N, C-alpha and C positions, 0 to 999 in steps of 0.2 A: 525402468526397464523398457517402457514403451518407446522412450526417446532413443535409447540405444538400438533397439530393433529397427526403428525407422532409419537411423543413420546407416546401419549395416546393410539394409536393403539397397542403399544407393551405391555400394561399392562395385566398380567394374574396371575394366582395363583402361578406361579413359576418365574415370572419376578422379577428382582431386583427393589429396590425402585427407583422411579423417582420423580422429582420435576418440577412443572410448575409455572411460574411467571406471574403476570399481564402483559398483552401485548404479551404473548406467548413465552417469552424468558425462556429457561431452567436455573435452578440454581442448584448448587451441593446439593445432598441429604446428610444431616448431619448424623453423627453417632447417633444411637438411645440412647438415654440416659436411759306538761304544764297545765295549769289550767284555763286560761282566756276563757270567753264565746265568746269574739271577737277574734277568732283565727287568727294568722298572716299567710297570704297566701303570700309566697315569690314571688318576682318579677323574671322574666325570667333571667337566667344567674347567679343566686346566689347559685345554688346547689353546684357547685364545691367549692365555697368559704366556704360554711358551712362544707362540708365534709373534707376540707383541715385541719380542726382541729383534725381529727382522721385518716387522710390518708397521706402517703408520696406523695409529688408532682409528683414524677415519676410514682407512681401507678395510680394517676388520669389520667396521659397521656397515660399509658398503657390501662386503661379502655376505653379511647376514641378510641384507635386503635382496641381494642377488639370488640367494637361495630360493626366495619366494618367486622371483621373476622366472628363474629357470624351471621351476615346477609348472608355471603357467605355460611356458614354451613347450615343455614335455607333453602337456595336454593338447596343445595346438597341433603338434607334429605326431601325436600318437605314440610317443616314446621313441621315435626313430632318432638315431644319432645323425650328426651333421652330414656324413657322407652318403646316407641312405634316404635323405629327404627328397630326392628326385622322384621317389615313388608316390609323392603326394601331388595330384594334378593341380597345376596352377601355382604351387609354392615356388617362390624364388629364393628368399633369404629372410633371416630374422636377426635382429640385434637387440641387445639389452643395454639399458642405461640405469644402473643402480642409483646413481646420484639423483636422477629425476624420477626414479621409481617407474620407468616407462619402458615399454617394448615397442619396437618398430617392426612391422610385418610387411615385407615386400611380396606382393601377390599379383599374378596375372589372371584377370577374369574375375568371375563371381566367387565369393567365399562359399565353401561347402557348409551345409547346415551344422555339421559337427563343430566346425570352427566358430560359426556364429554363436553356437551354444556356449562355447568356452568364453567368448568375449562378453556374453551377457551375464556371466557368473564370475567376475573378477574379484580378487581379494580387495578389501578396502584400501584406497590410496594408490592402487596400481592402475596405470592407464596403458592403452594399446593404440598406437597410431598405425593405420593401414595405408600403405603407399602403393599405387599401381606400378607394376613392373612390365617392361617391354617383353622380357622372355621369362619362362619358367626355368627352374633348375634343371629339369629333364631336357629341355631344349638346349640349354647351355652345356650340359654334359655331352649331348650328341654332337654339338659343335666342337667341343674340345677333342673328342675322339678323332675328328678329321685332321687334327694336327699331330696325331700319334700314328705310328706304324709299328705293329708287333709290340705294342705296349711302351714304346719309347718315342720321344718327340722327333718330328721330321726336321731336317736341316732347313735353315732359312737362307735362301739364295739371294741375299742382298748384295750390294756392291762390295761390302765387307762381310764375308761369310760369317754367319752367326748361328747360335743354337739357343734353344729354349731352356731356361733355368728353372722356371716355375710357371704354372698356369692354373687358372680356376675361374669360376663365375664371378662377375662383379657383384659387389654387395647390393647395389640397387637394381640388379637384373638387366642392365643396359647392354651387356655383352660379356666379353672375357677379359680378364686382367692377365697380362703375360709379362714375365720377366725374361730378359735375354742377355746374352753375353757374346761378344765377338770371339770367334774361334782362336784368333791369335793371342788373346788375353791369357789363355791357359797354357801357352808355350813359353817356358822360362827363357828370357833373353831374346825373344823374337822381336823383330823390327815391326812395330805396330803400323797398321795401315793409316794413312793420313785422314781418312774419313772419321769425323768426330761422332760421338754418341748423339749429339743434337741433330746431326744430319742423318744418322743411321736410324734413329727411332721411327721417323715417319715411314721409312722404307719397310722396316719390320712390321709396322702396323698395317700397311697396305698389303704386303704379302700374306700375312697371317689372316687378315680379314677376308681376303679373296678365297683362301683355302677353307676357313671355318664357316663362312657364310653369315657371320654376324660381326658386329663392330668389335675390334680388338683394341684394348688400351695397353700400350707397351711402355715399359720402363727398363732402363739399363739396370741389371741386377747380376752381380757376380755370383758364380756358383757358391752355394753355402759351404761353410767350414764344418767338417766333422770334428767331434769333440773326443777326447779320449777320457764310509767314514773310516774308519780305518781298520778296526780289529773286531769284526762282527763274529757271532757264534750262533749256534742253534737256539731257537728257531730263527732262520735267516731273514733279516728285515730288508726293506727298501731303503735307499739312500745311503748304503754302506759302500766304502771304498774297496775296490778290488784291483789286484794286479792281473792284467790281462795276459793271454798267451804271448802277446807281442812285447810285454815288459812295460806297458804304459798303465796309467790309471784310468779306470772307468767307474761308473756307479751302478749299483743295483737299483731296480725300479720298484717292483712290487712282488710280493709272494703270491704264487698261484699253484694250482694243482690240475691234473688232467684226468678226469673220470674215465676216459676211454683207454687209458694206459695204467690200469691198476691204481688210479688216484696218485700217480707219481707227483712228488713235490718238485717245484722249480722256483727259482727267483730270477726275475727278468733283468736283462741289460740290453745294450744296443748290439745289433748284428755285426756292425763294423768293428766292434771291440774284439771280435774273432771267436772261432771255435777252438776248443782245446781246454787245457787246465787253468783254473783260476785259483788265486791265493788271496787272502786278506791283505789289504794294502800295507798296514803298519806291522802287524805281527808276522806276516809272511807265512801264515799257516795255510795248508791246503784246504780249499773250500769245496771244490767240486769240479765237474767237467761239463762243458757245453758242446753238444753235438749239433751239426748242421741240421739234422732232422728235427731238432727241437727249436727251430727258428724259421724266420721268413725274411728274406732279403728285402722284398718290397715294403714290408712293415718296419724294416731296420730293427728287428727285435729278435733276441735269442734267449732261451732259457738255460740257466745253469742248474744242473742236477746236483744237489748237495751230497757230499760224501757219506758213506756208511748209512745210507737210507735215512739221513736226517731230514727234518721238515723245514719248510719255509713258514714264515709267520705273517700275520695280518696287521703289521705295524710298519711305520716309516719314520726314520730319524728326521727331525725337523729343526735342529738348531745349527749353530755355526760349524764349519768343517773341522775345527779343532776343539769342539766341545768335549771335555773329558768324560762327561756322564753318558749313560746309555739311554737317555730319555727319548722316547718315540711316541708317535700318535697312532691311534687305531684307525684303520680304514673302514669306512661304513659301507662302501660299495663303489660303483662307477657311475659316471654320468656323461652326457654329451656336452659339446662345447658350442657356445654362441658368441658371435662377435659382440664385444663389449664386456664380456666376463672378465673379472679379475681372478688371476690364478697365482699360485706360488709354485716354486720348484725347490727341491731340497737334494741336489746332487752332492756327491761326496767331495769333489775337488774344491769347489768354491763355497759350499754350504748353502743354507736356506736363503732364498730371496723371494720377496713378495712384491706387491704394488705393480705386478706385471699384468698387462691387459691384452686380451685377445684382439688382434687386428684383422686376421683373415682365417677363414675355415675352408674346408673342402678344397684344398690345393694339392697339386702334384708337383714334386720338385726333383731336381737332379742332384744327386749326392756326388761328392768328389771321387768316390770309388766307382763312379760310372753307373750306379744302380738308380733307375728311375723309381722314386718312392711315390707310390700311388695315393697315399693318404697322409696329409700333413696339415697342421694348423700353425699359424704364426702368432706370437705374442711379443709385445715390446714393453720395456721398462718405462713406467710413468714418472718415477722419482729420479730427478736429474743427479742426485747424489748416490745413486745405486746402480747396479748392473743387473742384467737379466741372467747371465751365466758366464762361465769361463771355459776355455779349452780344457778338456779332461772331464767335463760334466756329462759326457755321453751316457745314455741309459738311465739317467736320473729321473725320479718321479715328478710329475706335474699334477697338482691337486688344488682343490678349493676346500674351504671349511664347510662342514655340514652339521646337521643336528644341533643347530643354534650355536655353533662354534665349539662343540665338545668333541667332534671327530673330524676326519678329513675324507673327502670323496675323490677317488682316483679319476684323473682326466687324460693322462697320456704319458709317453716316454720321450725324453729329450733325444732328438736325432741329430740336430746340427744348429749352427749359430750364424748370425750375420750382423753387420753394422758394428765394426770394431770401435771400441772406445777406450779412453785412458783408464787404467786400473786404479789410478790415484793411490798407489801405495798398498793396495790390497794384496794379501798373501793367499796362497792356495796350498792344498795338501802336497802337491808335487813341486812346490816352489823351491825345494832344495836342489833341484837339478835342471829346472828351466824357468824362464821368466813368465809370470802369469800373463795370460792373453785374454782380455775381457771384451764382452759384447753387449750391445744394447738390445738386440733382438734374438729370439730363439724359435726354432721349429720343433714341433713334437708330433708324434704319431698318436692319434686317439686310441686310448686303451680299449675301447669297445671294439674297434676294428681288429686289434691284435687278439683279443679274447675269442672273437668269432672265427678268425682265420686259423687259430691254433687249437681250438677246442679246449681252451683253458678256463678255469674258474678262479676268480679273484678271491684270495683269502681275506676274511674280515675278522678273524680272531686267530689266536694261537692254537694249534692242534694239541 
């Protein structure tokens, strides 16, 4: 402990990276790089066995290690979710590496005593590397606001007019990461300007940096794609297929209720799936109605109120899209997202997929419907033989394993996809009337933000 304390005392904005291990020993700082009315309630300990069908065994083990790392992060940030960590003076960002059992903490200035205390009391085998950051998250949030006007991104007056498609603090705290797209790319059949993205990117960086007052790292990023199980019943679960008011498929996310509205039951889906009447996907039975007042466009989430005062449930379907059983996993609660976390998603159109790793948190993105989504995290598939999601997975649940693999913890709601990839013959629930469209990356809205904005409480059991 004495050695750890001495090392911690040396951390400052200009100090080199240091690493602290559980027990106080220093470690080298690495180089930065269903349909049944009698629904099946699983016995304890069976979650991992079910997810093993869609997850590599090594990933399940990593998710167990990750659970311990995320608990340490929760202590460091005082339980604040990723979008609210700008309230911590000096905090820039944090990332977890379950494979190395390590946390990397990017911080500007001296560590507060409370954080020092956490780092002096780490679980055995866990190490924390502290890396100096140029800017705090609060400073980068303030810089990002300069690139927004009335809650939407300002135009980029480059030689080829462009717009911002995503923006957020850089992982290492060095500035802002900005995705952009030329305006003419969104006009079907338009004659594209001769200026290439290689020539355009430096212009975008210069313009955005001048406005934000910090260094901006730009990359060409097309506007993300909006997404659109089959015969669910009361209590209504997450991961079920629904026929939207527009006649397409979407997925339910999680069961919730609203204490301020007579404990009204709802089951979530994506806002862009639409307000109106919802039916079950396969059986075409009336499920319930979604009112605009029970949703938030910026969170891209809306609640479906089940028919006849029926209830939502605290479980999520977690197997293949065409799994005939009604097997579902219990939700233990919700949690924040950290860069490096492994997550799963179990949307109704493409079914459950795991081995997906969080690449960015605390982002704002532009949806194809023109709505600027103020809270979004990005995750990408790490298995080259798998996908992150497919078109039609909108509203699906994103989660991690919890309670030593016996339950799942809610992390977010799928909002959009990017990085198209070959479906390699995969089928989807709506494959009978359109060709599956698969993607390597997905964006999701943190569940904690939605719960806070809507005054909802996550269901963790069946009523």
